Structure formats: C-alpha cells, structure tokens
C-alpha positions as CSV (number, residue, x, y, z in Angstrom):
1,M,-8.4,-27.6,20.2
2,R,-7.1,-31.1,20.0
3,T,-8.2,-32.9,16.8
4,K,-7.4,-36.2,15.2
5,A,-4.6,-36.4,12.7
6,V,-5.8,-36.9,9.2
7,S,-2.8,-38.5,7.6
8,L,0.7,-40.0,8.2
9,A,2.1,-37.0,6.4
10,G,0.3,-34.8,8.9
11,V,1.9,-36.7,11.8
12,I,5.4,-36.3,10.2
13,A,4.8,-32.6,9.6
14,C,3.8,-32.1,13.3
15,C,7.0,-33.9,14.4
16,L,9.1,-31.6,12.2
17,C,7.5,-28.7,13.9
18,S,8.3,-30.0,17.4
19,S,4.6,-30.6,18.0
20,A,4.0,-33.0,20.8
21,S,0.4,-32.1,21.5
22,A,-1.0,-32.1,17.9
23,A,-3.7,-29.4,18.4
24,D,-5.4,-26.7,16.3
25,W,-6.2,-23.1,17.3
26,L,-9.5,-22.9,15.3
27,Q,-11.0,-19.6,16.6
28,W,-10.3,-16.6,18.8
29,G,-9.6,-17.6,22.3
30,Y,-8.9,-21.3,21.4
31,D,-12.3,-22.7,22.3
32,P,-16.0,-21.8,21.8
33,S,-16.1,-20.1,25.3
34,H,-13.1,-18.0,24.3
35,S,-11.2,-18.8,27.5
36,A,-7.9,-18.1,25.8
37,D,-6.5,-21.2,27.6
38,N,-4.8,-23.9,25.6
39,P,-4.7,-26.9,27.9
40,D,-3.2,-29.1,25.2
41,E,0.2,-27.3,25.0
42,T,3.0,-29.5,26.4
43,T,6.2,-28.3,24.7
44,I,6.7,-24.8,26.2
45,G,6.2,-24.2,29.9
46,A,7.6,-22.2,32.8
47,A,10.8,-24.3,32.8
48,N,11.9,-23.5,29.3
49,V,9.9,-20.4,28.2
50,A,13.0,-18.2,28.7
51,Q,14.6,-20.1,25.8
52,L,12.1,-18.9,23.2
53,T,13.8,-17.4,20.2
54,R,12.3,-15.9,17.1
55,R,12.2,-18.2,14.0
56,Y,10.9,-15.4,11.7
57,Q,9.4,-12.0,11.4
58,V,7.8,-11.6,7.9
59,T,6.3,-8.5,6.5
60,M,2.6,-8.9,5.6
61,S,1.1,-7.0,2.6
62,A,-1.4,-5.1,4.8
63,N,-2.0,-4.1,8.4
64,A,-3.7,-6.6,10.7
65,N,-5.0,-6.0,14.2
66,V,-6.3,-9.5,14.9
67,A,-5.3,-12.8,16.4
68,P,-4.4,-15.5,13.9
69,V,-5.9,-19.0,13.8
70,L,-4.0,-22.3,13.0
71,A,-4.8,-25.7,11.5
72,R,-2.1,-28.4,11.4
73,A,-1.1,-30.9,8.8
74,I,-3.2,-29.4,5.9
75,D,-2.7,-30.7,2.3
76,T,-1.8,-27.8,0.0
77,P,-0.6,-27.7,-3.6
78,G,2.9,-27.2,-2.1
79,G,2.7,-30.2,0.3
80,N,1.5,-30.9,3.8
81,K,1.8,-27.8,6.0
82,D,0.6,-26.2,9.2
83,L,-1.4,-23.2,8.1
84,L,-1.7,-19.9,9.9
85,F,-4.6,-17.6,8.9
86,V,-4.7,-13.8,9.3
87,T,-7.3,-11.3,8.1
88,A,-6.0,-7.8,7.3
89,Q,-7.9,-4.6,7.9
90,N,-8.4,-4.3,4.1
91,G,-10.4,-7.6,4.1
92,R,-7.6,-9.8,2.7
93,L,-7.5,-13.3,4.2
94,T,-4.0,-14.9,3.9
95,A,-2.9,-18.4,4.6
96,Y,0.8,-18.6,5.7
97,D,3.0,-21.6,6.1
98,A,3.3,-21.6,9.9
99,F,6.9,-23.0,9.7
100,D,8.5,-20.3,7.6
101,G,5.9,-17.5,7.2
102,S,5.6,-17.8,3.4
103,V,2.3,-17.1,1.7
104,V,0.4,-20.2,0.6
105,W,-2.7,-18.4,-0.7
106,S,-4.7,-15.3,-0.2
107,A,-8.2,-14.0,-1.0
108,N,-9.4,-10.4,-1.3
109,T,-12.7,-8.7,-0.7
110,T,-13.7,-5.1,-1.6
111,G,-15.9,-2.6,0.3
112,T,-15.7,-0.3,3.3
113,A,-12.6,-0.8,5.5
114,P,-11.4,-1.5,8.0
115,T,-12.4,-4.8,9.5
116,E,-10.9,-6.1,12.8
117,S,-12.6,-9.6,12.4
118,A,-10.4,-12.7,12.9
119,P,-11.1,-15.8,10.8
120,A,-12.4,-19.1,12.1
121,I,-11.8,-22.7,11.0
122,D,-14.6,-25.2,11.3
123,P,-14.0,-28.4,13.3
124,N,-13.7,-30.7,10.3
125,R,-10.8,-28.5,9.1
126,Q,-11.9,-28.5,5.5
127,F,-12.8,-24.8,5.3
128,V,-11.7,-21.5,6.8
129,Y,-14.2,-18.6,7.1
130,G,-13.3,-14.9,6.7
131,Y,-15.4,-11.8,7.1
132,G,-15.1,-9.6,4.1
133,I,-15.4,-5.8,3.9
134,D,-18.3,-6.4,1.5
135,G,-20.4,-7.4,4.6
136,K,-20.3,-11.1,3.8
137,V,-18.9,-14.2,5.4
138,H,-16.8,-16.1,2.9
139,K,-16.0,-19.8,2.8
140,Y,-12.6,-21.0,1.5
141,R,-11.2,-24.4,0.9
142,I,-8.5,-24.6,3.6
143,G,-5.6,-25.9,1.5
144,D,-5.8,-23.8,-1.6
145,G,-8.3,-20.9,-0.9
146,V,-10.9,-21.9,-3.5
147,E,-14.0,-20.1,-2.5
148,T,-17.4,-21.8,-2.2
149,T,-20.0,-19.8,-4.2
150,D,-23.1,-22.0,-4.0
151,G,-25.4,-23.2,-1.2
152,G,-25.9,-19.7,0.1
153,W,-22.2,-18.7,0.1
154,P,-20.9,-16.1,0.6
155,Q,-23.4,-15.5,3.5
156,V,-24.7,-12.0,4.1
157,A,-23.8,-10.7,7.5
158,T,-25.0,-7.1,6.9
159,L,-26.8,-5.3,4.1
160,K,-25.2,-2.0,5.4
161,P,-21.4,-2.6,5.2
162,N,-20.7,1.1,4.9
163,V,-22.2,1.8,8.4
164,E,-22.1,-1.7,10.0
165,K,-18.6,-2.9,10.8
166,G,-17.2,-6.3,11.5
167,A,-15.0,-5.7,14.5
168,S,-15.3,-9.0,16.2
169,A,-14.0,-12.5,15.4
170,L,-15.9,-15.2,13.6
171,S,-16.6,-18.0,16.0
172,F,-18.3,-21.4,16.0
173,A,-20.0,-23.9,18.3
174,V,-21.2,-27.4,18.1
175,S,-24.6,-28.2,19.6
176,G,-26.9,-31.2,19.1
177,G,-24.6,-32.5,16.3
178,K,-24.8,-29.2,14.4
179,T,-22.1,-26.7,13.8
180,Y,-23.1,-23.0,13.9
181,L,-20.9,-20.2,12.7
182,Y,-21.4,-16.7,14.3
183,M,-20.7,-13.2,13.1
184,V,-21.6,-10.0,15.0
185,N,-21.7,-6.5,13.7
186,D,-21.5,-3.0,15.1
187,G,-20.7,0.6,13.9
188,Y,-17.5,2.3,12.8
189,I,-15.5,4.7,14.8
190,G,-17.6,7.8,15.5
191,D,-20.9,5.9,16.0
192,G,-22.5,7.3,12.9
193,G,-25.3,6.2,10.6
194,D,-28.2,3.8,10.7
195,Y,-26.6,0.8,12.3
196,Q,-28.1,-1.8,14.6
197,G,-25.9,-4.4,16.2
198,H,-26.9,-7.9,15.4
199,L,-25.9,-11.6,15.4
200,T,-25.9,-13.8,12.3
201,A,-25.9,-17.5,13.1
202,I,-25.2,-19.8,10.2
203,D,-26.0,-23.5,10.2
204,L,-22.9,-24.9,8.3
205,A,-24.7,-28.1,7.3
206,T,-27.6,-26.4,5.5
207,G,-26.3,-22.9,4.8
208,T,-29.4,-21.4,6.5
209,Q,-29.1,-18.5,9.0
210,K,-30.9,-16.7,11.7
211,V,-30.6,-13.0,12.6
212,F,-31.0,-11.5,16.1
213,N,-31.1,-7.7,16.1
214,T,-30.3,-6.0,19.4
215,L,-32.6,-3.1,18.5
216,C,-36.1,-3.8,17.3
217,S,-35.4,-7.5,18.1
218,D,-38.7,-8.6,16.8
219,I,-37.4,-7.9,13.3
220,E,-35.6,-11.2,12.4
221,I,-33.9,-10.2,9.1
222,H,-30.9,-8.1,8.0
223,M,-32.2,-4.5,8.0
224,V,-31.7,-2.4,4.9
225,P,-30.2,1.1,4.9
226,N,-32.7,3.5,6.3
227,G,-35.4,0.9,6.1
228,T,-39.1,1.2,7.0
229,P,-39.4,1.0,10.8
230,G,-41.1,-2.2,11.9
231,T,-40.5,-4.1,8.6
232,T,-37.1,-3.6,7.1
233,G,-35.6,-1.1,9.5
234,C,-35.7,0.2,13.1
235,S,-36.4,3.7,14.4
236,E,-33.7,3.2,17.0
237,R,-30.1,3.0,15.9
238,Q,-26.4,2.8,17.0
239,S,-26.2,-0.3,19.3
240,G,-23.4,-2.7,18.5
241,I,-21.4,-5.7,19.5
242,W,-17.7,-5.0,19.7
243,G,-16.2,-7.7,21.9
244,R,-13.0,-9.3,20.4
245,P,-14.3,-12.9,20.4
246,G,-17.8,-12.0,19.2
247,A,-20.4,-14.6,20.4
248,T,-19.5,-16.8,23.4
249,Y,-20.8,-20.4,23.7
250,D,-21.2,-22.3,27.0
251,A,-21.6,-26.0,26.4
252,V,-23.1,-26.6,29.9
253,T,-26.0,-24.1,29.5
254,D,-26.0,-24.8,25.7
255,R,-26.5,-21.1,25.0
256,I,-24.6,-18.4,23.2
257,Y,-24.1,-15.0,24.7
258,I,-23.7,-11.6,23.0
259,T,-23.0,-8.3,24.7
260,T,-24.1,-5.0,23.4
261,G,-22.8,-1.4,23.8
262,N,-24.7,1.8,23.1
263,G,-28.3,2.2,22.1
264,L,-31.7,2.3,23.8
265,F,-32.6,-0.2,26.5
266,D,-36.3,-0.4,27.2
267,A,-36.9,-4.2,27.6
268,H,-37.8,-3.7,31.3
269,T,-40.9,-1.8,30.3
270,G,-41.9,-4.1,27.5
271,G,-39.8,-2.7,24.7
272,L,-37.5,-4.7,22.4
273,N,-34.4,-2.7,22.5
274,W,-31.4,-4.2,24.3
275,G,-28.6,-1.5,24.5
276,D,-25.8,-2.2,27.0
277,S,-27.0,-5.7,27.8
278,V,-25.8,-9.4,27.9
279,L,-28.2,-11.5,25.9
280,A,-28.5,-15.3,26.1
281,L,-29.7,-17.1,22.9
282,K,-30.1,-20.7,21.6
283,P,-27.2,-22.0,19.6
284,D,-29.0,-21.4,16.4
285,G,-29.3,-17.7,17.2
286,S,-32.9,-17.7,18.2
287,G,-34.6,-16.7,21.5
288,R,-37.9,-17.3,23.1
289,G,-39.8,-15.7,20.2
290,A,-41.5,-12.4,19.8
291,G,-38.1,-10.7,19.9
292,L,-37.2,-12.0,23.4
293,P,-33.8,-13.6,24.1
294,M,-33.7,-16.6,26.4
295,D,-32.4,-14.4,29.2
296,S,-30.6,-11.1,29.7
297,Y,-28.6,-9.0,32.1
298,T,-28.5,-5.2,32.1
299,P,-26.6,-3.0,34.6
300,T,-28.7,-0.6,36.6
301,N,-26.7,2.3,35.2
302,Y,-27.5,1.5,31.5
303,N,-28.5,5.1,30.8
304,Q,-25.1,6.3,32.0
305,L,-23.3,3.7,29.9
306,D,-25.2,4.8,26.8
307,G,-25.0,8.5,27.4
308,Q,-21.2,8.5,28.1
309,D,-20.3,5.9,25.5
310,I,-19.0,3.5,28.1
311,D,-19.9,0.4,26.2
312,L,-20.7,-2.7,28.1
313,G,-20.1,-4.5,24.8
314,S,-16.5,-3.6,24.4
315,A,-15.8,-7.1,25.7
316,S,-17.7,-10.4,25.3
317,L,-19.0,-12.5,28.2
318,S,-16.5,-15.0,29.7
319,I,-17.5,-18.4,31.2
320,L,-16.0,-19.1,34.6
321,P,-15.9,-22.8,35.9
322,V,-16.9,-22.8,39.5
323,P,-16.0,-25.0,42.5
324,A,-18.3,-28.0,43.1
325,A,-19.7,-26.4,46.4
326,S,-20.6,-23.1,44.7
327,T,-24.2,-22.0,45.2
328,V,-24.0,-20.7,41.6
329,Q,-23.3,-23.5,39.2
330,H,-23.1,-21.5,35.9
331,L,-21.2,-18.3,36.2
332,G,-20.4,-15.6,33.7
333,L,-18.1,-12.6,33.8
334,Q,-18.7,-9.3,32.0
335,T,-16.5,-6.3,31.8
336,G,-16.7,-3.2,29.6
337,K,-15.2,0.2,28.9
338,D,-16.0,1.3,32.4
339,A,-13.4,-1.3,33.7
340,K,-15.9,-3.0,36.0
341,L,-16.1,-6.7,36.6
342,R,-19.6,-8.2,36.9
343,L,-20.3,-11.8,37.9
344,I,-23.6,-13.0,36.5
345,D,-25.6,-16.2,37.4
346,L,-26.2,-17.7,34.0
347,D,-29.2,-19.6,35.3
348,D,-31.0,-16.4,36.2
349,M,-29.0,-13.5,34.7
350,S,-30.9,-10.6,36.3
351,G,-32.4,-12.5,39.3
352,T,-35.9,-11.8,38.0
353,G,-36.5,-15.2,36.3
354,A,-37.1,-13.7,32.9
355,P,-35.3,-11.5,30.2
356,G,-35.6,-7.8,30.6
357,G,-34.6,-7.4,34.2
358,V,-32.2,-4.8,35.5
359,G,-29.3,-5.4,37.8
360,G,-29.0,-8.7,39.7
361,E,-25.2,-9.3,39.3
362,I,-23.5,-11.4,42.0
363,Q,-20.5,-9.2,42.3
364,L,-19.6,-5.8,40.9
365,I,-16.0,-4.6,41.4
366,D,-13.4,-2.4,39.7
367,V,-10.7,-4.0,37.6
368,P,-7.7,-3.9,40.1
369,V,-5.5,-2.1,37.5
370,S,-8.1,0.1,35.9
371,E,-8.2,1.8,32.5
372,F,-11.1,3.9,31.4
373,W,-12.5,2.8,28.0
374,M,-11.0,-0.6,28.4
375,K,-11.5,-2.9,25.4
376,T,-9.6,-6.0,26.2
377,Q,-11.0,-9.5,26.8
378,P,-10.4,-11.4,30.1
379,A,-8.5,-14.7,29.9
380,V,-9.8,-17.6,32.0
381,W,-7.6,-20.4,33.4
382,V,-8.2,-23.4,35.6
383,D,-5.1,-24.3,37.6
384,R,-5.2,-28.0,36.8
385,N,-1.8,-28.7,38.2
386,G,-2.4,-26.8,41.4
387,D,-5.5,-26.4,43.6
388,G,-7.9,-26.6,40.6
389,A,-9.1,-22.9,41.1
390,T,-10.3,-20.7,38.4
391,W,-8.3,-17.5,37.6
392,V,-9.1,-14.5,35.5
393,F,-6.3,-12.4,33.9
394,M,-7.3,-8.9,33.0
395,A,-4.9,-7.0,30.8
396,N,-5.3,-3.4,29.6
397,G,-3.4,-0.3,28.7
398,S,-2.6,0.4,32.4
399,G,-1.3,-3.0,33.4
400,L,-2.4,-6.5,34.4
401,S,-4.4,-8.1,37.2
402,G,-4.6,-11.7,38.4
403,L,-7.9,-12.6,40.2
404,K,-8.9,-15.9,41.8
405,L,-12.4,-17.2,42.0
406,V,-13.2,-18.2,45.6
407,L,-16.2,-18.9,47.8
408,D,-17.4,-16.9,50.7
409,A,-18.8,-18.4,54.0
410,A,-22.1,-19.0,52.2
411,N,-20.4,-20.7,49.3
412,K,-21.2,-17.8,47.0
413,P,-18.5,-17.2,44.4
414,Y,-16.6,-14.0,44.1
415,L,-13.3,-12.7,42.5
416,Q,-10.4,-11.9,44.7
417,S,-7.6,-9.8,43.5
418,T,-4.3,-11.7,43.9
419,W,-1.7,-9.7,42.1
420,T,-1.4,-6.6,40.0
421,K,1.3,-5.3,37.6
422,S,1.7,-1.8,36.2
423,G,4.4,0.5,34.9
424,S,7.4,-0.8,32.9
425,G,6.7,-4.1,31.1
426,A,2.9,-3.9,31.9
427,T,1.6,-0.8,30.1
428,G,-0.2,-1.1,26.8
429,A,-1.1,-4.7,27.5
430,T,-3.5,-6.5,25.1
431,S,-5.8,-9.4,25.8
432,A,-3.9,-12.3,27.4
433,I,-3.7,-16.0,26.7
434,I,-2.6,-19.0,28.8
435,A,-0.8,-22.2,27.7
436,N,0.8,-24.9,29.8
437,D,0.5,-22.7,33.0
438,V,2.1,-19.6,31.5
439,V,0.3,-16.3,30.8
440,Y,1.3,-14.5,27.5
441,H,0.4,-11.0,26.3
442,A,1.6,-8.2,24.1
443,G,2.5,-4.8,25.4
444,S,4.9,-1.9,25.2
445,C,8.6,-2.3,25.8
446,S,11.8,-0.3,25.2
447,G,12.0,0.4,21.5
448,G,8.4,-0.6,20.7
449,N,6.2,-3.5,21.6
450,C,7.1,-7.0,22.8
451,L,5.5,-10.2,23.9
452,Y,5.7,-11.2,27.6
453,A,5.4,-14.5,29.4
454,R,4.4,-14.4,33.1
455,N,3.9,-16.6,36.1
456,P,0.1,-17.0,36.5
457,H,0.3,-17.1,40.3
458,T,2.4,-13.9,40.7
459,G,2.5,-12.0,37.5
460,D,6.3,-12.1,37.4
461,V,7.9,-11.9,34.0
462,L,9.5,-15.1,32.8
463,W,10.5,-14.0,29.3
464,T,10.4,-10.9,27.0
465,S,10.6,-11.1,23.2
466,P,12.4,-8.7,20.8
467,T,10.1,-6.0,19.4
468,I,7.2,-7.4,17.3
469,G,5.5,-4.5,15.5
470,S,2.6,-2.1,16.1
471,L,-0.3,-3.0,18.4
472,K,-4.0,-2.3,18.7
473,W,-6.3,-5.3,19.5
474,Q,-3.7,-8.1,18.9
475,S,-3.5,-11.3,20.9
476,P,-0.9,-14.0,20.5
477,I,-1.6,-17.7,20.1
478,L,0.6,-20.5,21.4
479,I,0.1,-23.9,19.8
480,N,2.3,-27.0,19.2
481,G,5.4,-25.5,20.6
482,A,5.2,-22.2,18.7
483,L,4.1,-18.7,19.7
484,Y,2.6,-16.5,17.0
485,V,1.5,-12.8,16.9
486,A,0.5,-10.6,14.0
487,A,1.5,-7.1,15.0
488,G,0.7,-4.4,12.4
489,T,2.4,-5.6,9.2
490,K,4.7,-8.0,11.0
491,L,4.0,-11.7,11.5
492,N,6.2,-13.3,14.1
493,R,6.9,-16.8,15.3
494,F,8.9,-17.8,18.4
495,D,9.9,-21.3,19.3
496,L,12.6,-23.3,21.1
497,G,14.9,-23.5,18.1
498,E,18.5,-22.1,18.2
499,T,18.9,-18.4,18.0
500,G,18.3,-17.6,14.3
501,T,21.0,-16.4,12.0
502,T,20.0,-13.1,10.3
503,H,20.7,-11.9,6.7
504,V,20.4,-8.6,4.9
505,V,18.0,-8.1,2.0
506,T,18.9,-5.0,0.1
507,P,16.4,-3.3,-2.2
508,S,17.8,-1.8,-5.4
509,A,15.4,0.1,-7.7
510,G,16.4,1.4,-11.2
511,P,15.3,4.8,-12.6
512,N,11.6,5.7,-12.8
513,G,10.3,3.8,-9.7
514,H,11.1,2.8,-6.2
515,L,10.8,-0.1,-3.7
516,T,9.3,0.3,-0.2
517,P,10.9,-0.2,2.2
518,G,13.9,1.4,0.5
519,T,16.5,0.5,3.0
520,P,18.3,-2.9,3.7
521,Q,16.1,-5.2,5.8
522,T,17.4,-7.6,8.4
523,V,15.6,-10.9,8.0
524,D,15.8,-14.0,10.2
525,D,17.2,-17.1,8.5
526,G,14.5,-19.0,6.8
527,A,12.0,-16.1,6.9
528,T,10.7,-14.0,4.1
529,T,10.2,-10.3,3.6
530,S,8.1,-8.2,1.1
531,F,8.6,-4.9,-0.8
532,A,6.0,-2.7,-2.4
533,V,7.0,-2.0,-6.0
534,T,5.9,1.5,-7.2
535,P,6.6,2.8,-10.8
536,D,6.7,6.5,-11.4
537,T,3.9,8.1,-13.5
538,H,3.9,6.9,-17.1
539,Y,6.0,3.9,-16.2
540,R,5.3,0.2,-15.4
541,I,7.1,-2.6,-13.6
542,D,9.5,-4.2,-16.1
543,S,11.0,-6.9,-13.8
544,V,11.7,-7.7,-10.2
545,T,14.2,-10.3,-9.4
546,G,16.3,-11.6,-6.6
547,C,16.2,-13.5,-3.3
548,G,14.1,-16.3,-4.9
549,G,10.9,-14.1,-4.7
550,T,7.7,-13.8,-6.6
551,L,5.7,-10.7,-7.7
552,D,2.0,-10.5,-6.9
553,G,0.6,-7.4,-8.4
554,T,2.8,-4.6,-6.9
555,S,4.0,-6.7,-4.0
556,Y,7.3,-8.7,-4.2
557,T,7.8,-11.4,-1.5
558,T,11.1,-13.1,-1.2
559,G,11.6,-16.8,-0.8
560,P,13.0,-18.1,2.5
561,I,16.2,-16.2,3.1
562,S,19.4,-18.2,3.7
563,A,22.1,-15.6,2.7
564,D,22.5,-11.9,2.1
565,C,20.8,-11.0,-1.2
566,T,19.5,-8.1,-3.3
567,V,16.0,-7.5,-4.7
568,E,16.4,-5.6,-8.0
569,A,13.5,-3.7,-9.7
570,S,13.5,-2.2,-13.2
571,F,10.9,0.0,-14.8
572,A,9.9,0.7,-18.4
573,I,8.0,3.4,-20.0
574,I,4.4,2.5,-20.8
575,T,3.8,2.7,-24.5
576,H,0.7,2.7,-26.7
577,T,0.0,2.2,-30.4
578,V,-1.5,5.1,-32.5
579,T,-2.7,3.7,-35.8
580,P,-3.5,6.0,-38.9
581,E,-6.4,4.9,-41.1
582,F,-7.2,6.9,-44.3
583,T,-9.2,6.7,-47.4
584,A,-8.1,7.1,-51.1
585,G,-7.4,10.6,-52.3
586,G,-4.2,11.5,-50.5
587,S,-1.3,10.4,-48.4
588,V,-0.5,10.4,-44.7
589,V,3.0,10.6,-43.2
590,P,3.8,8.5,-41.3
591,A,1.4,5.9,-42.8
592,T,2.1,3.1,-40.4
593,A,1.2,2.5,-36.7
594,Q,3.3,4.6,-34.3
595,T,4.6,3.5,-30.8
596,V,4.0,6.5,-28.5
597,D,5.1,6.9,-24.8
598,D,2.4,7.2,-22.3
599,G,1.4,10.8,-21.9
600,A,3.2,11.9,-25.1
601,A,1.6,13.0,-28.4
602,T,2.4,12.3,-32.0
603,S,1.6,14.0,-35.3
604,F,0.6,13.0,-38.9
605,T,1.1,15.2,-42.0
606,I,-1.8,14.9,-44.5
607,T,-1.3,15.6,-48.2
608,P,-4.3,15.4,-50.7
609,D,-3.5,14.2,-54.2
610,N,-4.8,17.4,-55.7
611,P,-5.8,20.8,-54.2
612,G,-9.5,20.2,-54.9
613,I,-9.6,17.3,-52.5
614,A,-10.8,18.2,-49.0
615,F,-10.0,16.1,-45.9
616,E,-11.1,15.6,-42.3
617,A,-9.2,14.0,-39.4
618,S,-10.3,12.7,-35.9
619,G,-9.4,10.4,-33.1
620,C,-7.0,10.2,-30.2
621,G,-8.4,13.5,-28.8
622,G,-6.3,15.4,-31.4
623,A,-6.6,18.6,-33.4
624,L,-5.9,19.7,-37.0
625,D,-3.6,22.6,-37.6
626,G,-3.3,23.2,-41.4
627,N,-2.4,19.8,-42.8
628,V,-0.8,18.5,-39.5
629,Y,-3.0,16.4,-37.1
630,T,-1.6,16.2,-33.6
631,T,-3.0,13.8,-31.0
632,A,-3.7,14.7,-27.4
633,A,-1.6,13.0,-24.7
634,V,-1.9,9.3,-25.4
635,T,-3.0,7.1,-22.6
636,A,-4.3,4.0,-24.5
637,D,-4.1,2.5,-27.9
638,C,-6.1,4.5,-30.4
639,T,-6.8,5.3,-34.1
640,V,-6.5,8.5,-36.1
641,T,-9.0,8.4,-39.0
642,I,-8.4,10.6,-42.1
643,T,-11.1,10.9,-44.8
644,F,-10.4,12.5,-48.2
645,S,-13.5,13.8,-50.1
646,G,-14.4,16.3,-53.0
647,D,-13.6,16.4,-56.8
648,D,-10.5,15.0,-58.3
649,W,-8.9,17.9,-60.4
650,I,-6.1,17.9,-62.9
651,F,-4.1,20.9,-64.3
652,A,-3.8,21.8,-68.0
653,D,-2.1,24.9,-69.4
654,G,-2.5,26.6,-66.0
655,F,-6.3,25.8,-65.8
656,E,-8.0,23.4,-63.5
657,L,-10.1,21.0,-65.4
658,P,-12.3,18.3,-64.0
659,Q,-11.5,14.8,-65.2
C-alpha cells in the first residue's frame, strides 16, 4: 500500500533501494481485500523482468512457510532501513534489513508449533503484529522489536493453543476511522481435539476485542478446553478457518468475510453452527446479534464437504471488481479443497435475503487446471492499462489458470477460462501475486523450486529465477523494485542490480563440536549466511569468529560477505567447582575447591586427628568408601560437607586416655 514518507532519510533510503513507487506491503495479499495485486509498482514490468538477478539468499534460523511483509524507511538503532518481516513455524518473528538480508531484531514465543501465520503492519507503521505459538497476538515496536505489554497486549487469540492453530495471516482493515486487526484460528493437521474455528477482531485504538465462533456462534468469548457447553464451550467441534489471508475486508460493502471448513452446518434449520460456509460480519467482528452473522453462503453439498474433509475454508473469499453494467454490483469468489469456483452476490449471498440459506451462487465451475485438496488463494487483477477487465489467476499443484470476468447477454457476471498452464514450469505452483501487469508465483523447477514471472494475458513465462528453497504455502511479494520470497530456511531477494558476485564461506570446527551446515557455502556478495553451533556432550561453545559475524545463542550469522572467508568455532570442556567444607577434628585432602570436568567425579581423603573421632560426609551425590569420599558425576557446582564428631583421645604408654 502506498503511504506517505515519514522523513528525508526515508526518501533517501528508498532512492538507494531503487524505489520509485515508495510503497509498503503491510499484510498478506497487499491490501485488506487480499487481491495480491500491487498497483503501485513501477520499477519492474514486462519489459525488464527478465533482467531480475538475485541480490541475496540468506539462511534463516528456522523454517518459514509464509509470505513476508515490508515497511520502508523505518528508523532502527542501526539507521534508517526498509524492514522485511517473517514469522517462522516456531513462532519467531524476525525483522530483516530488506537491502542485505541481515537480522535487525527478532522476538520469540513458546508453545505448540507450528504456526503458518504471516505478520501484519498497522497503517501508521509504528508497530508490527505477530501471532505467537502461545495463542496470543503480540505487538512489537517496528524499529527495534520492543514488545507492548500493557493495554491488553499481548492479545489472546485462543485459550486452547495446543488444539487451535494459527494457520492464517494476521490482517487489518480501516473502517469508520478505526483500525481493526484480525486473527483466525483452526485445528492442527489431523483435525483432532476440542477446537472451534473463530475470528478475533481487535480494535487497535482501545485494545478491546470481539470473538465470533463458527460453532455455537451465540457464545461470544474464547472457549476454554473442554468447556461447559453453552457457556464456556461447545458440544460441536472441529470447524476451522484455514485460508492463507485469514479475514477478507471489502471497503464497498464495509464487511469482513471469513470462510470455514469442516464442522456441522445447521443454520438453515435454526441452529448456530456454520461449518463449510462463508460468513459476512461487521468490521468490528460482530454480526446481527444472537449468534447470527450479517449474511452467509453455504454450498448445497455441505454434508459432502464435511464428511470427505473437502474444506470450503481452505481458501479465503476474494473480492472481484465488476463492470459498471453488471447486474451484480458486489461480487465475491470462493474456492476450496474441491477445486470449485463459486461466484457469490455479496448483497444477498444465498439469494434468500438472510443468513443461513443454502446454495444461491451465481456461478459454480471447476478450476480449469484442477487439483484435489487445493489450498491456494486466487489472485485478482484489474487490467488498468488494457480493457479494464477483472482477471483471476488460480495456481495450484497441477498448474495455473487465467480467468476473465465477463458479462452474459443479461449482464450477469461469470468467469471465462482464458488460458491454462500445466506440466513443466507450472506444477507445484503456490498462490500468485501481480505487480505492474506481471504475474509471479513459486513452483517446482529443475533442481528444486523457483520463482516465475508470467504474462497475465497468456500465461507465458517471462522469467525464471534460480532455485529458492523448499515450498509449502509460500507466496512472493514484489515492492519498490524488489521481489522477495521466504522459502523454507532461505530468504531471497531479486532486483535489477548487476549479476551478483558470489563468495565462499567455509565452516571450520575444532574438536568436541560441529557447525551446521558443515560444508562450504556459496553466498551472494553482500548477503549473509548462518551456521548452527553444536558442542558435544560435556562441552560448551568457547568462541566463534570470522566473516564479521555475531553469535546469538547457538546460531552464528555472518556479516554481509564481500570476500571468501572462514567461520571458526572452538569448544571447551564445561567445568564445575566442588568445594570441601569440614569441621574441626581432622583434615581433608585436598582441602581447597576443586575444578572438575562436566560428568567427571573427584575424591577427598578424610583423616581424623585421633582414632576416637568419627566423621560423616555428604554432598555432590557421592559415597564414602573407608576414609575416601568420591562424588557422583558432577554436573553443577556443589559442596562436599565433612563433619567430625566424638571424643578427642590421646595415647600414653600404649593406653588410650581421655583428655
């Protein structure tokens, strides 16, 4: 989204990054409707996309299956930077310098992993929000990662994070002068446990929130594990919201839309369970009251969808701009695991004039290149430089389709398949994006996975990247003349700079530990790479040096690489201190504190002053054998205590006499 520059330094930074359009990518799919269309891009287009080269590929500390978000010209402790944000599956949110891929800050959460939720940046660009594996939405100061811990933050998104997963992106919308942040939840792989899909809508001005549950929707709170049905829980379970963008906002209807998969649907008979349905809500997350959404759409085969796990909610609703002459003025598109495309009149979603109706879609067709259990999100593009038509690009594991929205003789809208691509270069495709009249997506290629740029009118390939890393849900983003994708543990940037020089970073580990990866790494000029540093048992990291890097826990990240270099790690035995403490009446050898290797034992010889003096010894898990006390294997600092007791005897003419 285009935003106003905040400082002269920000303008200079954007110029240095070849940014002519000065925009931000603040949430999944670029805008609140998640169109995945960036109309503000002017640097890269069809005429020069083939010149894209990789600026860097850096290794992230953990796997990520999400799309990044970006804010430009942010003041950080290290200067003014464009920041790229990625949430890893382990709940770690990291801010990267978008120019060179170096880490600016990171924040961790703990709980049940994985999460597939992408972060979001609010429009004022002061804070970035990340979903944590603790089931909460966290608020971080954008430049340095300082977390807000008052005013209701972090905000609860689920009280059952061990069974309710965050698989969708955080998103936001602005309505009536208020900004709302949305998080949706679902279940983990295997559809097990007491989970109910729900939306949490947070008013960012007040920190208050509303909850809409898709099962037992009259319960307007976060349910507790195995709660009491009707008050803190629901007798129905296992309906969720899985679409990559999460909640979709349409500024024209001023509604948000969530799509469910799995679970009971009985709203057509007066129930309040909304499995496999599209629900329309107010921007604050509320409906009509009494558990009813503002409107809804449910396919006629909802029982089949639920019974065969063919989730309608594997994708979120897309908003389709329509021609002026269209008899339907507000149009939505819903797909799902069954690879069907459903056009929905957003002014009357089921054609019944009220929520709870079944059927009523305007058009129901197969995705032209079909894939069962499809989980990708459509991309929506308006051909502003052509005939002004709306297009939909549908990518999936089998290939890609380009469909054009047209009107029939009665001016009723429908989607018309225009081109399809399958086979080499099209299989394994993930959700697409559009920028400056070029379609981009990730997919399989010779040797791994690559990014592709395509002509939106024909689907023909305009450019293919080098391999980028592993793929699951990932989508690229293109903003201010740079194309980014987080693929597994690899963060990639492509731009129009000259073909980058590469250098070799060689790991060298001393005895008693290792570096991972353990082989030399080829790194683009100016990029960074990371190594996991692992000591052997009983050893610790002594030092890691080389390539201008820094050690964070057990991860060593180089500085920007400008020449071949070596990362060297050394390891030292862990030691502990065993201290003898003893009373009067005898001696102990050794009598001073002993330094002992981790896992080793040590011994003390105990000698009373006279045979009549008894003694006891304890500590460090040890045992006494005669007058020698030997500790157990030492794993921490500890104390051996020796106590002498009894009469003090002297000898005279062969007789023992008390003093």
